[in-house]
N, C-alpha and C positions, 0 to 999 in steps of 0.2 A: 463324792466318793465314786459314783458311777462314771462320772466324766473322767476321772483319773484312770480308770481301768480301760476306757475306750481311747484314750490318748495314745497315738502311735509312738510318741517320743518317750512314753513310759517304759517301753520294752527295749532291751538291748538286742538289736538284730544280729550282732556278731556272735552272741551266745547261742542263737538258734541254729547257726550254720556249724556243722561238725568240723573238727580239725582235719578230718581226712578228705575234705572237699578239694583242696588244692592238689593233693596227691592223686585223686581220681581224675582230675581234668587232663593230666598229661597223657595217659593212654587214650583218652577220648579224642584229644587233639591230633595225636599221631594217627589214629584210625580214620578220622575225617580227612586228614591230609593224604593218606594212602588211597582212600576212596575217590578223592578228587583227581589224584594222579591216574588211577585206573580209568575213571570216567573221561578224562581228557585224552587218554591214549587212543589213537586211531591207527588203523592199518595204513601204512604208507602207500599211497596211490601212485601208479605210474603216470597218472595224468597231472601235469603241473597246474598250480593255481594257489590262491590264498589258503592258508590253513584254517582249520575249524576253530581251535583255541577256545573251548568252552562256549561256543556259540557266538563269539565276538566276530569271527571271520565272516559268517553269513550276514551279520548286521552291517558290517563295513562294506561288504560287497553290494548288498542291496541299496545301501545309502549312496554309494558311488554311482549306481545306475540311476537313482532318482535325481541326484545332484547334477551329474554331468550329462545325462541323457544316454540313450542306448548306443549311439554311434561313437561318441567320444570315449565312453567307458569301455566299449569293445576294443577300440584302438589302444587305449591305455593298457588293458590286460594283455593284448597281443604283443605290444612292445615289451612288456615286463616279463611275460611267461612263454611266449612263443605262439605258434599257429593254432595249437589245440589247447584250450584252457578250460578248467572246471571252475565255475563261480556259482554263487547262490543268488537267485532272484525270487523274492517273495517266499523265502524259506525252502525253496526247491532247488536241487542241484541242477545246474544248467551247463551245457557244453557250448563253447564258442569255437567254431571252426572257421578259419580264414586263411587267406594266403596273400 
């Protein structure tokens, strides 16, 4: 008898969750989406370069410098964005100036 009460299959888990749970998740998902939109928004910079995009831009930029090396990565960014470029190296904003 004690083993029956401790058996998790004995309880119906769907009866423990109230019926209002799916109704409450919609406003929470909208709020989380709105917060992600605000967090992703950044002031548009006059300096060209790869975007921030929730931190993915700095990871790609740093990975490109590790993979290609400093010289080839600088040449790539200069061909793509111009003479004055903003990139991230080791999580820090770095400016590449070349002509």
